[in-house]
C-alpha positions, 0 to 999 in steps of 0.5 A, a space after each residue: 263690823 269689827 271681825 267675824 270668824 267662820 269655820 269650814 268642815 275642817 275647822 279651819 279658821 276664815 276670818 273677815 274684818 273691815 282693816 288689816 289692823 282688825 284682821 291681824 287682831 282676830 288672827 291672834 285671838 283665833 289662833 290663841 283659841 285653837 293653839 294656845 298651848 302651842 303658843 305659849 311654849 313658842 314664847 317660851 322658847 323664844 325667851 329662854 323660859 321653857 324649862 320653867 314648866 317643861 323641866 331639865 330636858 328643855 334646859 339646853 335650848 334655854 341656855 342657847 336662846 339666852 346665850 343667842 340673845 333670841 329675845 333681846 334680838 327680836 326686841 331690836 328688830 321690833 324697835 326698828 320696825 316701829 321707826 322705819 315701817 310703823 304700819 306693819 309694826 302697828 298690825 304686828 302689835 295687833 296680832 299680839 293683843 288678839 293673841 292676849 285677848 284669846 289666851 284669856 278666853 282659853 283661861 277662862 272659856 265660855 259657851 259662846 266660843 266653842 273652840 275654847 270650851 276645851 282648854 288644853 289640858 297641857 296647862 293643867 298638867 304643868 301648872 302654866 298659866 298663859 302669860 303676856 305677848 309683848 308686840 315683839 314676841 312674834 318676831 321672837 317666836 319666828 326668830 326661835 323657829 328659824 335659828 337652827 334651820 341654816 344649820 350653822 352647827 354643821 360647821 362644827 361637824 366639818 371641823 369634828 370630822 376633819 380633825 379625825 379623818 382629814 380635810 378630804 373627809 368634809 366632802 365625803 360626809 357632806 352627802 350634798 346635804 345635811 338631814 334637815 333638808 327635804 322640802 318640795 315645791 314645783 311650778 307648772 306654767 300654763 302651757 302645761 296645764 288643763 286650764 291654761 293657767 299655772 299651778 303651784 304645788 309642794 310640801 315643806 318638810 320639817 319636824 312634824 310637831 303636834 300641834 303642826 307648825 303650819 295653820 291654814 287660815 283665810 284673812 279677808 278685809 277690803 284690801 286683800 283676801 288670802 288663803 295660806 299656811 301661817 306659822 302660829 304666834 306670826 301674823 299674816 301668811 309668810 311661806 305659802 299663800 294665794 290671793 285669788 290673783 297671785 300665789 307663791 310658795 317657798 323651800 328651803 334655799 339651803 344658804 349659808 348665812 350665819 357664821 361661827 367665830 372661834 373666840 379668844 376670851 379673857 377676864 378682867 377686874 372689869 369683865 371679859 375681853 375678846 381678842 380683836 382682828 386688829 390685835 388688840 383686846 376689846 371689852 365684851 358685853 357681859 351679864 348673867 341671867 337665871 333659868 328656872 328648871 321645873 323640879 330642879 334648882 335654878 341655873 345661872 348663865 353667862 351672857 357674852 357678846 363680842 364685836 362678832 355676836 353672842 357666844 352660844 358655847 364655852 367662854 373664858 374658861 373653855 367648854 364644859 369639859 375644860 377644853 379651850 373654846 368659846 364660839 360666837 354666832 353671827 346672824 343677819 337679825 343680830 346685825 341689822 335689827 331686821 327680821 324681814 317682817 316688812 314683807 308680810 303685809 305687801 304679801 298679803 297685798 299682792 295682786 300680781 308676781 311683780 308685787 311678790 317680787 317686790 315684797 320679797 326683797 325685804 325678805 331677811 330669813 330664813 333664806 328661801 327659793 320662791 316661786 309664784 305665779 298670776 292670773 295673768 301668766 306672770 311667773 317667778 322663780 328667785 331666792 329671797 333673803 339676806 346672805 353676807 359677803 364673806 370669805 369662803 372660809 367662813 361657810 365651812 368651819 368656825 374661823 379665828 375672830 382674832 385673824 383679820 379676813 373673816 369680816 362681813 362685807 355687804 350682802 349677796 344679790 339673791 339670784 333668779 332663775 327660769 323655768 325649763 320646759 315650762 316647770 320649775 322644780 325646787 327640793 333643796 338641790 343645787 339650783 338658783 341659790 347654789 352660789 350661796 350655799 355650801 351643802 345641798 340636798 342630793 338631786 333625787 327629789 328634784 330629779 324624780 319631780 322633773 321625771 314625773 312632770 315630763 311624763 304627762 303633757 297637761 296637768 291638773 290640780 287633782 293629779 298633784 298628789 301623785 307626785 306629793 306620794 311618789 315613793 321611789 327611792 333613787 338613792 338605793 342604788 350604790 348599796 344594791 350595786 354592792 349587793 349584785 356584787 356579792 357572789 363569792 366575795 371575800 371577806 376579812 377584817 380591816 384595821 385603819 389609822 383614822 388619821 393616816 388611813 394606812 390599812 393593815 388587812 388579815 388574811 381573807 377567806 373566799 366564802 359563798 353567801 348563804 342561801 338565806 342571804 343569797 335569797 335575801 339578795 335577790 329578793 332586794 334586786 327584783 325589788 321595784 325600789 319604792 318605799 310603800 308601808 305595805 312593802 315587805 321588800 322596802 322593809 328588808 332593804 332598810 333593815 339591811 342599810 341600817 346594818 350597813 350604816 351601823 357597821 360602818 360607824 363602828 369600824 376602828 377607821 370611823 369609831 373615834 369620831 363618834 366622840 363628839 366635842 363637849 358642845 351644848 346638848 341642843 348642838 349634839 344632834 349635828 355631831 352624832 356619827 351614826 346619823 352622818 354615816 346614814 346620809 352620807 351612805 351614797 358617798 361613802 359606798 361610791 368613794 374610790 377608797 373608804 380609809 381601807 374599809 372593806 365595804 364589800 365585807 361590811 355589806 355581806 355581814 350586814 346582809 347576812 345579819 338580816 338574813 338571819 333576822 328578817 323584819 317580821 312586817 312591811 316597811 310601815 311596821 317600823 316606819 311610823 310617824 314620831 311627832 314632836 310634842 312639848 310633853 310628850 305624853 300629852 295625848 293619851 288618846 293618840 295611841 300608836 302612831 301610824 305607819 308610813 310610806 316614803 323615805 328621806 330621798 323619796 318625793 314623799 319624804 318621810 325621814 328616818 334615821 338609818 341605823 338609829 331608827 325607822 320612825 320618822 320625826 320629819 315629813 310633809 308638815 303640809 301639802 298644798 296645790 295653789 291653782 291660779 285658774 280658779 282658787 277654790 279649786 286649790 287643795 291643802 292638808 296638814 299631818 293632824 288638824 286645825 286644832 291644837 286641843 287634844 279631844 277636840 273634833 278637828 285635833 286629828 281629822 286631817 290625819 286620814 287624809 294626810 296618810 292617803 295622800 289626799 287633800 281637802 278642799 280650799 273654801 272661800 265663799 263666806 256663804 259656804 262657811 259657818 259663822 262663829 259667835 265672836 261676843 
């Protein structure tokens, strides 16, 4: 036997081989069969070449990928891996070889490979021919997937809002977390389960992509047998896995491990120089690259790298609007030439919690909070990843490269934590990673999961979907409190200086709520605060909330911040005012003073607006799934995306952007329950299916389960699977 491929009823690949290297090759091959289009999109994104077939909409990303040196960093990391850990390097190379084999099969399908008899139609649509995967390509895919994961552009937002409203606005708009937060995870020790063995459950929330960002897979060889969620394009099972005797899962630790430096650059006859902290000018590396854009002229990009890192925005001549600015990005893999891939094989070979713990000592990025448990009762709750030690100012905003005192000085020791009353909950909140971060998620999801777990003495794997799908919205409290005070509140207009916060208020007139508005207010105050798809009250609340957000963002005190600096387009979502107001709404409504804004009047006006034009249907009518596709209309059979329950601060974290759209681009990219009593009693589900090929029977077959909060069984017995020909 070299390698065998089996499938379960959901088309999930189960692979068996004689060695880890043969297994990696098989994993690459089956992933290319199932996800050829997705793999090629990710390869091109890592190289900064996606605009060559996706067109000008991909150009801003390609510029960032080129300027941030993603592909070059991946090459460096693989070269270092070959020297330091040749076994892992050979294993990664085997995966890339398998991808190349699978892509060839997809391009020239045969009847012996049923999953490749329907090659992804996107190739024909774009005229793209699958290219060649280098051994370093999986590292590039991992790096491109996570380069924005730590949210370094939030530092640009802090600088921007402080310039308009003053430094105190930074905390006001932090909302204890950017909109990218959302993953849940919980560990229940054996003393709190029906079996006496631990359970690990959760759901990573990310942008929902089609095909999905996670791939359910089973990898078996004499050295290990693991089921888990893989990232297509990367070998092994990095984030969520179960070896039979030990299981692990992660959430984003919300750590800050990337720095932005303001650079002073000048051109010389020999190239470009950057002013260093020693007061002298130093030669910067410089070259140009050409980006091909489908349907348009090629674009030349200047690549500059200083002693801090690659320049990702601006240059010697400033930003595109002429503003004198240049920003360099310093991120750990570029500094260390280590992406943490040395942890991947040890994770697969883990038998106990101690093995997972040792493996995670090699983890680099993204920085995660990890939970693990084994069949002997071992438990683990720790942070894993590399966070530099440097001054606090580096974590808040871009810092001047020409001033001393902003250098990195070693690495933090990842913190550890224990359990409380037999459980540990991770939901991006302030927790063990607090010393390593600046902004964290609001505590609502973590508090709600903790409360739900406390409501039952013993838990089983089959009980966990009740937590996965909980829709209670604790963050509704401040707005509902304002609604409760609306009886005959005064209304008026205010004009506030965004820089001095001085207020001039026109004469106010006491007016009662209209009957329709009073009825809507009473309805919302009686609402159960559940964001269920079939709830008309949830729809009404969301509509009022959006109206409040829009009105606050348009107020003269805040409106000047709507004009963002001329940073690259790919960074603009972090600088958009309406989403920032939306995610900070709790703080904005609770602050002692909001730059003189009459919040009672704002809430009153929003309530009257929605009372006059109430939503026509329940929450799910407008709160619909909005998955990202490289080609937006790639699947004509998709039709209208389904309505969703949940909201950003619910445990069922399906994130809309109040004031902008009710559609949810982020949500549970997978759900899982790892049972340490019996792995066959574990469960999982993804938003779409195992196949990335539109029209495949397994492209969307898991979506009904995902929508209903149900989970598919994890099958590990090869006798219960269907063997697929590998001829």
